[in-house]
C-alpha positions in Angstrom: -44.4 62.7 -86.9 -46.4 65.9 -87.1 -49.6 65.3 -89.1 -51.8 68.3 -89.5 -54.3 70.1 -91.7 -53.2 72.7 -94.3 -51.9 75.8 -92.5 -51.6 73.9 -89.2 -47.9 74.7 -89.0 -46.4 71.3 -89.7 -43.7 72.6 -92.0 -42.8 75.4 -89.6 -42.6 72.8 -86.8 -40.3 70.7 -88.9 -38.0 73.6 -89.6 -37.9 74.7 -86.0 -36.8 71.1 -85.1 -34.1 71.3 -87.8 -32.7 74.6 -86.5 -32.8 73.4 -83.0 -30.9 70.2 -83.8 -28.2 72.0 -85.7 -27.8 74.8 -83.2 -27.4 72.3 -80.4 -24.3 70.7 -82.2 -21.2 71.6 -80.2 -18.7 70.3 -82.8 -18.5 71.2 -86.5 -19.4 68.7 -89.2 -23.0 67.7 -88.4 -24.8 66.6 -91.5 -28.5 66.3 -92.3 -31.0 65.8 -95.1 -34.3 67.7 -95.7 -36.5 66.2 -98.3 -39.3 67.8 -100.3 -41.6 66.0 -102.7 -39.9 67.8 -105.6 -37.0 70.3 -105.7 -36.5 73.3 -108.0 -39.9 75.0 -107.7 -40.6 73.7 -104.1 -37.1 74.8 -103.0 -37.5 78.3 -104.3 -41.1 78.9 -103.6 -41.8 76.7 -100.5 -38.7 75.8 -98.6 -36.7 79.0 -98.8 -39.6 81.5 -98.2 -40.7 79.4 -95.2 -37.2 79.1 -93.8 -36.6 82.8 -94.3 -39.9 83.7 -92.7 -38.6 82.0 -89.5 -34.9 82.8 -89.6 -34.3 85.8 -92.0 -32.8 87.9 -89.3 -30.1 85.2 -88.7 -29.2 84.8 -92.4 -25.5 85.5 -92.8 -24.8 84.9 -89.1 -26.3 81.6 -87.9 -26.9 80.2 -91.4 -26.2 80.8 -95.1 -28.0 79.3 -98.2 -25.5 77.5 -100.5 -27.2 77.5 -103.9 -24.6 75.3 -105.6 -25.1 72.6 -103.0 -28.8 73.2 -102.4 -28.0 73.3 -98.7 -28.2 75.3 -95.6 -24.8 75.9 -94.1 -24.8 76.7 -90.4 -22.2 78.9 -88.6 -21.1 76.0 -86.4 -20.1 74.0 -89.5 -23.2 71.9 -89.9 -24.8 71.3 -93.3 -28.4 70.4 -94.2 -28.9 69.3 -97.8 -32.3 69.8 -99.5 -33.1 66.9 -101.7 -36.1 65.5 -103.7 -38.0 62.6 -102.2 -38.9 61.7 -105.7 -35.3 60.9 -106.4 -34.3 58.6 -103.6 -31.1 57.6 -105.4 -30.0 61.1 -104.7 -29.6 60.4 -101.0 -27.7 57.1 -101.4 -24.3 57.1 -99.6 -23.0 59.2 -96.9 -23.7 59.5 -93.2 -26.1 61.8 -91.4 -27.3 62.6 -87.9 -30.8 63.8 -88.7 -33.3 63.7 -91.5 -36.4 65.8 -92.1 -39.2 64.8 -94.5 -41.6 67.6 -95.5 -45.0 66.6 -96.9 -44.1 62.9 -96.6 -47.6 61.9 -97.7 -47.6 64.0 -100.9 -49.1 62.2 -103.9 -46.8 64.2 -106.2 -44.3 61.4 -105.9 -44.5 57.6 -105.3 -44.7 56.3 -101.8 -42.0 57.9 -99.6 -41.6 54.9 -97.3 -38.5 54.0 -99.3 -37.0 57.4 -98.7 -37.7 57.1 -95.0 -36.0 53.7 -94.8 -33.0 55.0 -96.8 -32.7 58.0 -94.4 -32.8 55.7 -91.4 -30.0 53.6 -93.0 -27.9 56.7 -93.3 -28.1 57.6 -89.6 -24.5 56.5 -88.9 -22.9 59.8 -88.0 -21.7 59.9 -84.4 -21.1 62.6 -81.9 -24.0 65.0 -82.5 -26.7 63.8 -80.3 -29.6 61.4 -81.0 -30.0 60.2 -84.6 -33.6 60.6 -85.9 -35.8 61.1 -88.9 -38.6 63.6 -88.4 -41.7 63.6 -90.6 -44.3 66.4 -91.2 -47.3 66.1 -93.5 -50.9 66.7 -94.3 -52.5 63.2 -94.1 -53.4 61.1 -97.1 -55.2 57.8 -96.6 -53.4 56.3 -99.5 -50.1 56.6 -97.7 -50.6 53.7 -95.4 -47.0 53.5 -94.2 -47.4 56.7 -92.2 -50.7 55.5 -90.7 -49.2 52.1 -89.8 -45.9 53.2 -88.4 -47.1 56.3 -86.3 -50.7 55.7 -85.5 -51.1 52.0 -85.4 -47.6 50.9 -84.3 -47.3 48.5 -87.2 -44.1 47.8 -89.3 -45.2 48.4 -92.9 -42.6 45.8 -94.1 -43.7 42.9 -92.0 -47.2 43.9 -90.9 -46.1 42.9 -87.4 -46.0 45.1 -84.3 -43.1 47.7 -84.1 -40.4 46.6 -81.7 -39.8 50.3 -80.7 -43.2 52.1 -80.9 -42.0 54.6 -78.3 -39.7 56.0 -81.1 -42.7 56.9 -83.2 -44.5 59.7 -81.4 -47.5 61.2 -83.3 -48.5 64.8 -83.0 -51.7 66.0 -84.7 -53.2 69.4 -85.3 -56.0 71.0 -87.3 -55.9 74.2 -89.3 -57.9 76.0 -86.6 -55.3 75.0 -84.0 -52.7 77.3 -85.4 -53.2 80.8 -84.0 -50.6 82.1 -86.5 -53.0 81.3 -89.4 -55.4 84.1 -90.2 -59.0 83.8 -89.3 -59.9 84.9 -92.8 -58.0 81.8 -94.2 -59.6 79.5 -91.7 -63.1 80.8 -92.6 -62.3 80.5 -96.3 -61.4 76.8 -95.9 -64.4 76.2 -93.6 -66.7 77.6 -96.3 -65.0 75.6 -99.0 -64.9 72.2 -97.3 -67.3 72.4 -94.4 -67.5 69.0 -92.6 -67.0 66.9 -95.7 -64.5 64.1 -95.8 -62.1 66.4 -97.7 -62.6 69.0 -95.0 -61.8 66.5 -92.2 -58.6 65.6 -94.0 -57.5 69.0 -95.2 -58.7 71.1 -92.3 -58.9 68.6 -89.5 -55.7 66.7 -90.3 -57.5 63.4 -89.9 -56.6 60.0 -91.3 -59.7 58.8 -93.0 -60.6 55.2 -93.6 
């Protein structure tokens, strides 16, 4: 999981991971899911602008946006479907190689642990490299499942120790760590939040107790 303050680059890192995984596929047919807290507005004003900021020069060659399917189609035959984490029934069925959860701690929808588990259950597609679900988010203390699984090595379902903690690497970053984020923006957030608890969460990317 990549957990970071606003503007730390967690969404861009997730998208870079997605592009890397699909471009590494040597056979057509690789399938993946990319979830947002909600679709519609977030697809048009968050996902697509961010994706195009990274990969606009490759649009039409390496990838194409399929509006009807709400999916990125890759030139090597892979497909990454963009779906709402607030509608977990929308990802039931099918097999995937990879899943990507953007803003997995968002309070815009109920706890996304169920979506994570459903994605893991769908990791049945073979022949395209390691199966994995990647998570990126700004931290929220109320989303205990992320804290338990990635920071504390605890299974949220059993409250026991994870049997495979090595599969849950945690990367953390603050707003100030991202050199692509403007200094003006960083100063604005520093003036707004200072060293308050909100600032430690939103700027520092900290899990607060």
